C-alpha positions in Angstrom: -33.1 -35.7 92.1 -30.0 -34.5 90.3 -30.7 -32.1 87.5 -29.3 -32.8 84.0 -26.4 -30.6 83.3 -26.7 -28.3 80.3 -23.4 -27.3 78.6 -23.6 -23.8 77.2 -20.9 -22.6 74.7 -19.3 -19.3 75.4 -20.4 -16.7 72.8 -17.6 -15.1 70.8 -17.0 -11.5 71.4 -15.2 -8.9 69.4 -11.8 -7.8 70.7 -11.8 -4.8 73.0 -15.6 -4.6 72.9 -16.6 -5.2 76.6 -16.5 -3.0 79.6 -15.1 0.5 80.1 -12.5 2.4 78.1 -9.4 3.4 80.0 -10.6 7.0 80.6 -14.0 5.7 81.8 -12.4 3.8 84.7 -11.7 7.1 86.4 -13.8 7.6 89.5 -14.2 10.1 92.3 -15.6 8.8 95.6 -19.2 9.8 96.1 -22.2 8.5 98.0 -21.5 5.1 99.6 -18.0 5.0 98.2 -17.2 8.4 99.8 -18.6 7.1 103.1 -16.4 4.0 102.9 -13.4 6.2 102.1 -14.2 8.2 105.3 -14.2 5.0 107.3 -10.8 4.0 106.0 -9.3 7.3 107.0 -11.0 7.1 110.4 -9.6 3.5 110.9 -6.1 4.8 110.4 -5.8 3.8 106.7 -5.2 5.9 103.6 -7.2 6.1 100.4 -4.7 5.9 97.6 -7.1 6.0 94.6 -10.6 5.2 93.4 -11.5 3.6 90.1 -14.2 1.7 88.3 -13.6 -1.9 87.5 -13.0 -2.1 83.7 -15.1 -5.2 83.3 -18.2 -4.6 85.4 -17.9 -0.9 86.0 -18.1 -1.2 89.8 -16.4 1.3 92.1 -13.3 0.1 94.0 -11.0 1.8 96.4 -7.2 1.3 96.4 -6.3 1.7 100.0 -3.4 1.2 102.5 -4.7 -0.4 105.7 -3.1 -0.8 109.2 -2.1 -4.5 109.0 -3.3 -5.1 112.5 -6.9 -4.3 111.4 -6.9 -6.9 108.6 -7.9 -10.5 109.1 -8.8 -13.5 106.8 -12.5 -14.3 106.5 -13.3 -16.6 109.5 -14.5 -19.5 107.3 -11.5 -19.9 104.9 -8.7 -22.5 105.1 -5.7 -22.2 107.4 -2.7 -20.8 105.7 0.1 -23.1 104.5 3.3 -22.4 106.4 5.6 -23.3 103.6 3.7 -21.1 101.2 3.9 -18.2 103.6 7.6 -18.7 103.9 8.1 -18.7 100.1 6.1 -15.5 99.8 8.2 -13.9 102.6 11.4 -14.8 100.7 10.1 -13.4 97.4 9.0 -10.1 99.0 12.3 -9.7 100.7 14.3 -10.6 97.6 12.6 -8.0 95.3 12.2 -5.5 98.1 8.6 -4.7 97.2 5.0 -5.9 97.8 3.3 -5.7 94.4 0.1 -7.8 94.8 -2.7 -6.0 96.8 -5.0 -8.2 98.7 -8.8 -8.0 98.3 -10.7 -6.7 101.3 -14.1 -5.7 102.6 -14.9 -3.6 105.7 -16.5 -5.6 108.5 -17.5 -3.2 111.3 -14.2 -1.4 112.2 -12.0 -4.2 110.8 -11.2 -5.6 107.4 -11.6 -9.1 106.0 -9.7 -10.5 103.1 -11.3 -13.4 101.2 -8.3 -13.4 98.8 -4.8 -12.7 100.0 -4.4 -14.4 103.4 -1.0 -16.0 102.5 0.3 -12.6 101.5 -1.2 -11.0 104.6 0.5 -13.6 106.9 3.8 -13.1 105.0 3.7 -9.4 105.6 2.8 -9.8 109.2 5.7 -12.1 109.8 8.0 -9.7 108.1 6.8 -7.0 110.6 5.2 -4.7 107.9 3.0 -2.0 109.3 0.4 -1.7 106.5 -1.0 -3.6 103.6 -2.3 -2.4 100.2 -5.7 -3.6 99.4 -8.5 -3.4 96.8 -11.4 -2.5 99.0 -14.8 -3.5 97.6 -18.0 -1.9 98.9 -20.0 -5.1 98.5 -19.4 -7.4 101.6 -20.9 -10.4 99.8 -17.7 -10.7 97.8 -16.4 -12.4 101.0 -18.4 -15.5 100.0 -16.8 -15.7 96.5 -13.7 -17.1 98.2 -13.3 -20.3 96.1 -13.7 -18.4 92.8 -11.3 -15.6 93.9 -8.5 -17.6 95.5 -5.9 -18.2 92.9 -3.0 -17.7 95.3 -2.6 -21.3 96.2 -4.7 -24.1 94.7 -7.1 -25.6 97.2 -7.1 -29.3 97.7 -10.4 -31.2 98.2 -10.3 -31.1 102.0 -9.7 -27.3 102.0 -12.4 -26.6 99.5 -14.9 -28.7 101.4 -14.2 -27.2 104.8 -14.3 -23.7 103.4 -17.6 -24.4 101.7 -19.3 -25.8 104.7 -18.1 -22.9 106.9 -19.5 -20.4 104.4 -22.8 -22.3 104.3 -23.1 -22.2 108.1 -22.4 -18.5 108.1 -24.9 -17.8 105.3 -27.5 -19.9 107.1 -27.0 -17.9 110.2 -27.5 -14.6 108.5 -30.2 -15.3 105.9 -33.0 -17.6 104.6 -31.9 -18.1 101.0 -31.9 -21.6 99.4 -28.8 -23.6 99.2 -29.1 -23.6 95.4 -29.0 -19.8 95.4 -25.3 -20.1 96.3 -24.2 -22.6 93.5 -21.6 -20.2 92.3 -20.1 -19.5 95.8 -20.1 -23.2 96.7 -19.0 -24.5 93.3 -20.0 -28.1 93.9 -22.7 -29.7 96.1 -20.4 -32.5 97.2 -18.1 -30.0 99.0 -21.0 -29.4 101.4 -21.5 -33.1 102.2 -17.7 -33.7 102.4 -17.2 -30.6 104.5 -19.3 -31.9 107.3 -17.7 -35.3 107.0 -14.2 -33.7 107.2 -15.2 -31.7 110.3 -16.2 -35.0 112.0 -13.3 -37.0 110.5 -10.3 -34.8 109.5 -8.3 -37.7 108.1 -11.2 -38.8 105.8 -10.0 -39.9 102.4 -12.6 -37.8 100.6 -11.0 -38.3 97.3 -12.2 -41.9 97.2 -15.8 -40.7 97.4 -15.7 -37.4 95.5 -16.3 -38.9 92.0 -19.4 -40.8 93.2 -20.8 -37.7 95.0 -20.3 -35.6 91.9 -22.7 -37.9 90.1 -25.4 -38.1 92.8 -25.2 -35.0 94.9 -26.7 -31.7 93.7 -27.7 -28.4 95.3 -30.9 -28.5 97.3 -33.8 -26.1 96.7 -34.3 -25.7 100.4 -33.4 -22.9 102.9 -29.8 -23.3 103.9 -30.6 -24.2 107.5 -32.9 -27.0 106.4 -30.4 -28.1 103.7 -27.7 -28.4 106.3 -29.7 -30.9 108.2 -29.9 -33.0 105.0 -26.2 -32.6 104.5 -25.6 -33.8 108.0 -27.6 -36.9 107.3 -25.7 -37.6 104.0 -22.4 -37.0 105.7 -23.3 -39.5 108.5 -24.1 -42.1 105.9 -20.9 -41.4 104.2 -18.9 -41.9 107.4 -20.8 -45.2 108.1 -19.7 -46.4 104.7 -16.2 -45.2 105.3 -16.1 -47.2 108.6 -17.0 -50.4 106.7 -14.6 -49.6 103.8 -11.7 -49.0 106.3 -12.5 -52.4 107.9 -12.4 -54.1 104.5 -9.1 -52.4 103.6 -7.6 -53.6 106.9 -8.8 -57.2 106.1 -7.2 -56.9 102.7 -3.9 -55.8 104.1 -4.0 -58.7 106.6 -4.3 -61.0 103.6 -1.1 -59.4 102.1 -2.6 -56.9 99.7 -0.5 -53.7 99.5 -1.5 -50.8 97.3 -2.2 -47.1 97.7 -5.4 -47.7 95.7 -7.0 -50.2 98.2 -9.6 -47.7 99.4 -10.6 -46.4 95.9 -10.8 -50.1 94.8 -13.2 -51.0 97.6 -15.3 -47.9 97.0 -15.5 -48.7 93.3 -16.5 -52.3 94.0 -19.4 -51.3 96.3 -20.5 -48.4 94.1 -24.0 -49.4 92.8 -24.0 -47.0 89.9 -20.5 -47.4 88.5 -21.8 -49.0 85.3 -25.0 -46.9 85.1 -25.6 -44.4 82.3 -28.4 -42.6 84.1 -27.9 -38.9 84.8 -30.0 -38.6 88.0 -30.1 -40.7 91.2 -31.7 -40.7 94.6 -28.8 -39.9 96.9 -30.1 -41.8 100.0 -30.8 -44.9 97.9 -27.3 -45.0 96.5 -25.6 -44.5 99.8 -27.8 -47.1 101.5 -27.0 -49.6 98.8 -23.3 -48.9 99.2 -23.5 -49.4 103.0 -25.3 -52.7 102.4 -22.7 -53.8 99.8 -19.9 -53.0 102.1 -21.5 -55.2 104.8 -21.5 -58.1 102.3 -18.1 -57.6 100.8 -16.3 -60.9 100.2 -12.5 -60.4 100.3 -12.0 -64.1 99.3 -13.0 -63.2 95.7 -10.4 -60.4 95.4 -7.2 -61.0 93.4 -4.1 -58.8 93.4 -4.5 -58.1 89.6 -8.0 -56.7 90.3 -6.4 -54.0 92.5 -3.6 -53.4 90.1 -6.1 -52.6 87.3 -7.7 -49.9 89.5 -5.2 -47.1 88.8 -6.5 -43.6 89.3 -5.7 -41.4 92.3 -4.6 -42.7 95.7 -7.2 -42.2 98.4 -5.1 -39.8 100.5 -4.3 -37.3 97.7 -6.7 -34.7 99.2 -5.0 -34.6 102.6 
């Protein structure tokens, strides 16, 4: 059952009252940070500086790394070629690279959960090294959605990244899905992620508003939760098959609109007028599937679709 959301107001803070003062951010590598610095030098990199994060006080290394040792995390989205080309043009125009990537050390290589477009731009420009903020905590790699401000994710990208992260976390640990609510951001991304993997051209935007109402994080080990996600994704794809068939029949009847799929999904949504705050996911999806099977296109008028408005179904592609 979905949990009722509690809205908490941010407490006001006094200006310049949080974190470290500027002199307090000074740091000299010691302990684990010194060991990490030694690894950087051994890997052919250079430690440029060490400092303590002014907000949380955690130690960070500013390093230069051989660019051929740096890779994106394996579960993040593919880079956008136009965005990479724009970054290349900017770097060449100003003649400097001024925005370090974030990195963690993974064995004798380095992963960046934030900065892949910059990394790819530098590689295409033939640059030998990349400046990075190297963090000692490897778990930062799973904060990818929160960290990535370089290029806004669309729904498909968020969903695919989230399910890839979930599979990796399930492989390496036994924590519950709900323990990673921050990393995953939204439970629907997990269900949609599996659906997108099976159907890359899925119009997920047509189903996302519904899933946000009914789909919540599961208090089950990730491996078990992934089985439930697979079941939900399969039901969603069954619904999508019937919705696609209805849309084709509407088009045959002469209906033309970019909102046909969202219109049909809204019509078969059993909770669209409900004010309830929690639902049984399987019951809702089963009712949608049944409604799609009984959909009567003879009762549909062009003005019904015109009133739909909203976002077109393929905006997330």
